[in-house]
N, C-alpha and C positions, 0 to 999 in steps of 0.2 A: 849245367847251363849258368850261366853269370845273369842272375833277377835282375841286376839294375844295367846292364846295359843291353838286355832283352825288351826292354820298359821303354825306349824310344820306339818301339817297332811296333808291341801292340799298339800302342798308342795311335802310330799312325795307320797299322793295320782297322783300327775300329773309328778312325778318325773320319771317316770318309761315309761309314755306316751314320752316325752320332749328328753330323754335320746333315744330313737327309733328315733326319728323326726332327731333327730341332725345326728343321723351315715349313716340313709337314706341321706339325704343332704350331708356329704359327700360325701359318692360312688358316687351320682349322681351330682358331683362338676365340674367336667369337662363337662357333656353334657351341665347342666346349660350355664356355659360359653360361650362353641359356641352358643346356642342357641341365649344368650347377644350378641353375636358379629355378628352373621345375624343377629336379628333385629336393632342393629347400622348398616348396612352394608344397610339393605333396609330401613332404615328412613332416609330421606335424605330433604332438603331446596327446597320448588321449585324455580325453573330458572328463568330468564328473560322471557322464551319464554314461559314457564308452566304459569307465570302470565298473560303474553299478550295476554294466549285464554282461561284462568280464566276471565277475565274482559270478553271478548268479549261474552264471553257462560253466563255471569253478564246480560250484557245489552241487549242479546237475551231471556232473562227470562229463561234458559235452567238452569235446577238441574246437577253439577258438580257432585254430587254422585248420588249414583244407578247403572243400569247394563244403557245398551246401547239401545238408542231408536234411528229409523229413521231420527230424529231430528239431531240425536250426528251426523251420518253416513251420512248424506246433508250437515251438517257443515263439517267435515272433507275431503268431496272430496269439497267443496267449497276453503279451505285450500290450498289443494293443487292445482288443476286449478288457485287460484289465483298463487303461485307459478309459475306455466308455465305463465301465462300470464306475470309477472316483470319478468321472466326471457327473454320471447319475448324483453319486453323494453329496460332491459339493453345489451343487447348485438344489438338488431337492430336497438335502436332511441339513446341511450345515449351515448355509445363507439363509434357507427356511429360520433355523432354527436364528440366528444373530438377527434380522430381519424385525421375529417377534419378539427379541426380547428388547430389539432398539425401538419399540413401538412401545416398552414402559418407563423408558427411561423420559428425563423433564426437558432433554438437549435434542434439539432435530440435528444435529450435522451428523448421527450414526444414521439416522433415518436416510438419508443423502448418499451417505458412505458406504454403507452394506448394499444395495443394491447399485451404484458401479461398479465395485470391485465384485459382482458376481460374474461378470461375460467373461472379462481378459483372466479371472482368474479358472474359469470353465477353460478357458482357450489355453491356458498354457497348461494345466493338468492332460489337454486331449494334446499339446505337440507332445509334454514328455511320453506318452505313448505310441504316439505313432513314429520318432526317432527309436525311442527304445528297439521296437520292432527291428526296423532298420539297421540300427548296430548289430545285431544278433548273426544277419546274412551276410553271406563274405562277398563285398561286391569291390568292381575293379577299383585301382586307386585310384584312378581319372574320377570313374562316380561314388569313390568315397571322400574325396577333395569336396566336391558339389555339394553332396549331401553336410558336412561339416560347416558349409558355407551357410546354406538354406538355413541347416539350426541353430547357425550364430544369428544371423536375420532374422527368423522364426522369433524366437524365445527373447531377443533383444526387443523386437515391437510390444510380443505380449506386454512383459514390463514394461515398459513407457507406456503401454496402453493405458494398465492398470492405473499409472501412477499418475498420468494426466486427469483421468478420471476420478481419483481422488485429489488430487490437485484443484479440478475444476469444483467437485464437490466443497472442497474447504473453502475457497473464493465464495463460492452463491452464498454458503450459509453466512459470510461472514460482510456478503450484501445483505444481508436480509436482516442482521444485528442491527448494519449501522443503519438499516431503513427502519428501525423498531425504534433505536434510540436518538433517529433524528441527526445522525451525527457527520456534519460537512462533507467526510469521506464516501458519504453514499454518493455525491454527485459523481465521484470519480473512478468510483466500484467498477462499471463495464469498460473503460480505458484500460486500469492497473489489470483486470481480467484481462483483457487483451496481449497486454507488452507481457505480463507473465509468461503465460501462454505460450506464444512466439520466441521466446528465449527459452521456456523451458524444451520445444519442439524442434528448436536448431540447437540445444545441449543434447537432447534424444541422438541427433542425424550425425552428428560430430561423434560422437562415442559410438556408432552403432559402425560407423565405418573406420573408424579407429581400432575397433577390435577386428575387421576386417583385414588387419595387416597394412591399411592405405596408411598414408602421412597426411596428416591434416591443419601442420605447421604452416602448409603455402596458404590453404582457404582461410584461416586464419588472423594473416602478416592479408590477405587482399580486404577481408573483413575490417581491422584495423583503417588498413588505409582509406578505405570507405566511410566509416561513421568517421574520421579527420576531417575526409570532403562536405561531407555534409553539415558537420558543427562549424562551421566556416564561415557554409552558404549558408546557415539557416540560425544565428546566434539571436538573434531576436526572438525567435518563438520558442527556440531553446532554454530560454532564461524564461518568457513566459510559462512555458510548461511545470518549470524549476519554481515557478511563485503557484504555480497552482498546487504543486506537490507541498511545497511549504503552506497556505493556504489552509490542505486537506490534513497536516497532520498537526498543526497550532489552534487550527476552527477558531480565529478571532472574534466568529461569526455565521451565524447558517441564512438559507435561502428565507425569506420572511422576518428576520432582526430590522432594527432599524440603525444606522452605522453614520458614523463622518470618516470620511476618508478624505486626506487632506483636506483641499476647501469644498468637497463635497459630503449634503448628507442628503442620506435618503432611505429607503428599504430595499433589500438584497433581493432583487429577481430573479438570478440566476447566476452560477458559480458554474466557467465552463474552463477548458483549459488553457485554453489564449487570454480568458477577460472574462471579468465580474459586472454585468449590470447593474444599476442601480437606478430607482426609483423615485425622482425627487421630490419635494413635499408641492412643487408644480405643475407636479405629474408630467415633468421631461424627463427621458429616459438618460442614464449615464455610461459609455461603456470605457470601464477604466481598464487598461492594461494590469496584468496579474504580477507582473515585473514592477509595477509600480505599486501593488496592492500588495508587495510584501517587503517595499523599500520605506512608504508611508507607515507612521502612527496612526491607529484606530480606533477610533472610539465608540463604544456598542452602545449605544443607548436604550436597547434592549434588556440588557442583563445590571439594571441599578436592583442590589439587593435591599434597600429602602432611599425615600425620597428627603434631602435636607434642603430647608427653607431658611431662607434668611433676609428680612426686612427690618425698614427702618422706617419708624413713623414718628412724622413730625406735630409736633405739640405748638401752639401758636403760644406767645412768650409771656402774654400778659395769665399765664396759665401760674394759679398758689400751690407753692412746696407742697404743700399737705394732701392737693389735688392729685399733683401730677405722680410721688409718692403710692397714691393710694392706687392711681390707676395703674403703673408698673406689677402692682400684685395685683389687682383683677383681670391684668392681660398673663401672668403664669397662669395664676388657677385655672382660668378658663383653656388656655393651651391643655395642661398636666393634666385636665379632666376629660378629657376629651381620649377614647379609646382606641382611637385609630393614631394616637401619637407615641411616642417612646417615651415616658412623662422622666425620667433622667439626663435625656439630651436636650433638656429643654431650657434656655437662658432668656433671661426680659432684664434686662437695665439701663437705667436714665444716661444715656453714653454720652456723650455731645451738646455744646452752643454748637449750632447750628448757623449758617448767616441769616436767615430770616425761620427759624423753629430750635425750638429744643425737641432731640432726637434721642428716640429712645429704640435703641436696637432690641430685634428679638430672633431667636433660634431656634428653631423646634425638627425633627424629625420623624414623619413618617412612613408606619411599617410597612406597609404596602408598596410595592416598587411600581404598583400599576398607575399608569402618567392619569389615565379618567379618574380613577379614587383618589388620587392624589391634588386635582384640581379640585374635587367634591371639600372635601376636608379644608384644602387652603382657603376656596370661599367662603365655606361655615364659620372659620376661627376669624377670617377678616369681617363676617359680618359682626359674627359677634365683639370685635374690637371696638368698633364703630358702636356699641349700643353701651359698649365701656366709657368711649369717652363722652357720648351725651349724656351721662348717668352722671357724671363727673362733673358735671358742667364744664369742662375743658369743650374748646373745637381744634382743628387740623390747622396745621399752618401751611401758608401756599407765601411763593416769593412774592416781598412787599419792601419797598423804600420809603424812607423817611425821609426827606429834603428839610433843613431848618435854614431859612434867609435870615444874613444879618440885619439889624435895621440900620436905615439908612439917616444922615442928617437930613432935618426941615430942610426944603425948597428954598427956602426964603431968608434961610442962616447967613450969615456976614463970618466972614471971619475977623 
């Protein structure tokens, strides 16, 4: 038989059945895709917990396939009991010791952190026992699939619960430290805490959804578009919020301090997310947007390290040079002898011939930056200068003018 001559006959014989099979495959293509997707969904690689259960079963020479036996149920009950006992050890022994140890340390962070982590850790340990006992039993593929999904959600929730409580404890401790040190960021800590926790919860949800096999890119894209629209609609509000962040970070002033912002001088009464409230010297209240605060030059009048005083004493022109020279020396000794003054920074000189006075220029620095004490020292020195001028027989000058009138010829004189 010639193979080459018989090949067309063979192909013709199988052509119709092949065509029929192709049409049948085309009609059932959707069903086959659905079945393949379901098979892929059910097919999964063993996780760490399942691997550990298989190791235990292999060590006990218990078959991991086939139907469930009394041995399988006994091992499952043992895993569940171990979870309960281990949870008791974690809560009543380990964390009891950690909390007792934390009470002996100087920081209060561990006093908040260990109690916050106790419940999530105990829950995580109990979940290990529950799902390990379920992994021992041979369930149907569909049930095993849902158990795997449940374990993913449960363990993710327990982990993020623990991280959430630890994060909250750290933020609470930071808030207490900011209040204790009177930091400007203390006023924003409740808002910062809410914002960070919201971001943390959203990230936890997205990570959990991603671990279940879902694509979160579309959700992230929607959030990006929504965030852009929100930013465009609330530009001024966002600018004020960022201004408040700048104020909280740089801390140019705190509540209760006296500042000058632009043309406004007064005491800071409140620092909010949108604006800063200043009580002016005339007791009126000014609300300044934080965007303006962040862009303006700020003079903090409550943060002087010392008080510098500069004055000019005008002495009358009839003063004798020796008396004026002695007055300059008297004023210098008077200022340097005052214990509230920093003596090396004292300068007293006969500086200028003024329009109506002989000007004695003096500069001194008061050590205490307190305004009331500064005024008391300044008053004390001013009285001393008055006594020194009087003791030298001199007098203070005041603006005067001398008018010289030229003599006129006699009225009856003739040319």
